[in-house]
N, C-alpha and C positions, 0 to 999 in steps of 0.2 A: 395414711393421711393423719395429720395431727393439727389441732387448733389449740392455741395457747391464750391465756389471759385469765379472766374471772369466769369460771364455768358455773352456770346456775343449774346445779346438779340435783337429780332425783326428784321425788314427788313433792319435796318441801322447797325446792329451788335454792338449796344451800349454796352460797357463794364460795367456791373453792378456787384458790389461786393455783394454777397448774395447767394441765392440758387434758384434752379429750382425744383418745386414740380411736380411729375408725378403721375397721377391716371388713371387707366384703359388704360394704354399704350399711354396716351396723356399728353401734358403739361397742368397742372392745374393752375399753377401760377408761376410767377417769383417775388421773394421777396428780397428787399434790406435788408441786415442784416450784422452785424459784423461776420466775419469768419476768422479763422486761416488758411484756406485752400489756397494753392497757385495754385490750379488747374485752368486751363482754359477750360471752357465748350463751345464747338463749335458745330454747326449743323454738323451732318454726311455729308460727301461729296456725290454728285451725279455725277458720271462719265458719261457724256452725249453722249459719242461715243466710243465704243470699238469693237474690233474684237478678242474675247477671244479664238476662235479656233486656232488662229495663235500662241498660246502658244507652239505648237509642233515644231515651227521653229524659236525660239529666236535667233536673230543675224545671221540668214541665209541671203545669197544673197548679200554679200558685193560687191560693185562696180556695181550693176545692176541698171538700170533706174527704175522709178516708174512703168511704164507699165510692164517691165520684172518681177518686184517683185509681183505686185498685180492685174494686169488687168485680168479679166475673158476672156476666160476659161483657157488660157495657162500660166498665170503668175506663178512664183515659188510657191507662197503660195497655189494656187489651186492644183498644182501637188503634193505638200507635203500633203495637206489635203486628196487628193484622195488616196495616198499611205498609210496613217496612219490607223491602226486598230481602231475600236470604243473604245476599252479598252485604247489604247494609247491616243486617243483624250480626253476621259473623264478624265483620270488621269492628263493630262497636264493642262486642263482647271480648274480642281479642285485646283491645286496648285496655279494658278493665282488668282482664286476667294478668296482663303484663304489669299493670300498676300494683295489683295485689301481690304478685310474686316479688316485685322489687321492694315492696314494703314488708317483706318477711313472712307472708302467708304461704305456707307450704301445702295446705289442703283446704277444701271448702265443701260445704254441703249445700247443694243448689236445688231449689224448687223451680223446675224448668217447665215453663209453659210451652204449648205447641205440640204436645203429644210426641210421637216418634220423630217427626221432622224437627221438633224443637231440640230433642236430645241429640240428634245427628248434627244439627247446626252447632251446638256447643262442642261436640267432639271435633268438628272442623276447626273451630276457634282455638281449641287446645293443642292443635298439631305443633310439635316441636317445643312445647312448653312443658317444664317439669313440675308444675303445680299439679297436685293430685285432686281429682274431682270425685265427689260422691253425689251422684245425680238422682234426685227424686223426681221422677216423671209425673206428669199431670194429665188430666183429661181421660182418654180411653184407657182401659186396662191393658191393651196391647202394648202400651208404653213399657210395661214391665219386662218385655222381651229384650229391651235395649237399655233400660235404666237399672240403677242399683236399688231402687225402691219406689214407693209412691208418696208424693207430697200433697196432701189434701188442703184445700183452701180453708175449710172450716165447717163445722156441723150446722151452721146457720144457712149454708148454701146447698147442702145435700146431706143424706144420712151416711154416705160413703161405706155402707156395709159390704157391698159387693167388691169395692176396691180393697177394703181391708182383707176380705177373704181371699182375693186373688193374690195379694202380696204374701199372705201367710202360706198359701198353697205353693208358691214359688220359693219360699224361704227368704223373702226379701223384706226390707225395712218398710215401716209405715209411719209417717209423721204427719201431724195435723196442726194447723193454727188453732188456738183456743184462747178465749179470754182477752182478746185484743180490744174490742170495742166495749164489751160489757161481760158480765159473768154467765150469761144465759146459755152459751154454747159449750161451756166447760164440761158439765156432766155428760152431755151426749158424746163429746169427744172422748172422755174417759171410758165411756161404755164400750167404745171400739177397741179398748186395750191397745193403744198405740205404743210404738217403740219409743217415741218421744213427742213432746208438745213444744209448740213455739209461741212465745209471747207471755201469756198468763199475767197480763197487767192487772186484771180484775179478779185474781184468785181470792176466794173467800176461805175461811178456816176449814169448812167441810171439804173443799176442793183440795186444799193442801194436805189434809189427812188422807184423802184417797190417793193422791200422788205418792205420799210416803208409804202407804200400805202396799201399793202396787209397784213401788220402786221405779217410777217412770221419770226419766230425766227431762229437763226443760232447757230450751234455748231462749235466752232473753236478748232483746234488741233495743236497749233503752233510748239511744239517740233517735231511732226511727219512731218509737212510741211517743217521744216528746214532740217531735216535729209534726206528727199527724194529730196531736192534741188529745190523744187517748189516755195519757198519764204515764207513770213510770212504774215498772214492775217492782214488787216487794223483794228485791234481790236477796237481802240479808235473811229474810224469813224463809225464802225458798232454799237457800243454801243449807239451812239447818235441817231440811227434810229430804233433800235429794241432790243428785248431780245437776249442776247448772253450768251451761256453756254459754258462750258469747257469740253473737252474730251481728252483722251490720245491716241485714235485711235489704231493702229496696235501693238499688243503685240510682233509681229515679230521684230519690230524696236525700241520699247520704253517700258520701265517699266511702268505698269499702276498705277503710283504713282501720286495722285492729289497734293501732296506736291511739287513734282518736277515741275508739270505743272503750279501750281500757282506761284512758285518762278520765273520760266522762263518768264511767261507773265508779271509779275510785274516788272521785271528788264529789259525786252526787249521792252515792249510797254509802251506808255504813259497812264497808267491806274492806278488808286488809289487802295490801298489795299482793302478797302471795296468793290469796284467794282469787283475786282478779286475774293474775297471770295463769292460774290453774284453769279458770273459766275460758281463757283465750288459747289454751294449749291442750292439756291433758283431758279436760272434760269433753271438748269437742272431738278429740281423737277417740275417746271411749264411745261416744254416741255414734260416730261414723265407723267404728270397727277398724281403726287404723293403729299401726304400731309406733306411731310417733307420740308427740305431746310431752315427753320428758326426756332428759338426757340421762340415760342409765344403760349399763351393759345389756346387750341384746335388743335394744331399741333401735329403730331406724335412725340413720344419720341424717337428720333434718334440722338444720340450725339457721338462726339469723345471728350474724356477728355484728355487733355495734361497736363503734369507735368511742371507747371510753375517754379518749383524749380530745373529743370534739369540743367546740366552744360551749355547746349545750350541756354535755355530760361530765366534763372534767370537774372534779371536786365533789362529785356525788358521794355521800357517806354510805348510802344504802343502794346497792346496784339493782335490787329487785324493785324498790320504789322508783328508782330512776327510769327503769324500763317501762314501768306501768304508767307513771304520772308525768313523765317529762320527755321521753325519747320520741323521735319521729323519723320520717323517711330520710331526712338529711343526715341522720346518725348511722344509717345502715352502711356497713362497710362491705359485707358479703352475705349472700344467701346460699346455703349449701343444702341441696335437696337430692339425696341419694335414694 
């Protein structure tokens, strides 16, 4: 298999005119060559933080606070999840997963409510879809028998020491929300030695120093943070200290579009287009332990192909900036997930 056009190659996303050669579902070579193709071949996105189950409640809860919306156990999302039938939940998640896949997302890291049953419902929704899940189970520790790791709600809700220990014993990942509402739950979260943190909107200098010293990656979700009124994470500062990935968070509040998230971060924060693209691809793959995220020999063949001749993209002088700041679902020509 070969794809031609402008290849955003390697860890720096260097635009190379030519082709990418795929053998045995991996990138075999990137070759410079003359080509008439106007396509832009980009690594498939990794959405590093989602709550797919919230697809049953899109745009619910107008005017509610963040705690009223999502805090366990009585937040609106949890009540709606409890009231939904399994068939309703699976169908709504499947629609969201198709939307994500069609928009170039090749993998996602899901904090899945509902314990073992919740993970099994997501597995059902994923049937026959080639988007790759990394599922962080929640609630009882038995969920680690079927999930890829444990996704904790936050140190303000519980101490999560037993869940952290259970994940470590099984050799599985442990992630936790921290610093979303205020800074008070960040140090307790860091004390758990998590594999990654989510949000860190209210990170203070001491917290950032601890993150750097411990080399703990962070997933930021700026659109979600803004819509819930908690603020915007200090993305540029965090990038100077650690690996930072991009997620879309709660489907209840945001469309899980990585194009929208990239444009938002690029235009709101002091972050370059290559840095944003790395947040949306390689950084998420690193946190999730996946072999995608960049186009390089030996990496998984997972691409989103954009029509560089579309009315939206034709004439773009910088293909990386065009992907990050301008491209959208209508520009997607093909999604290759091997």
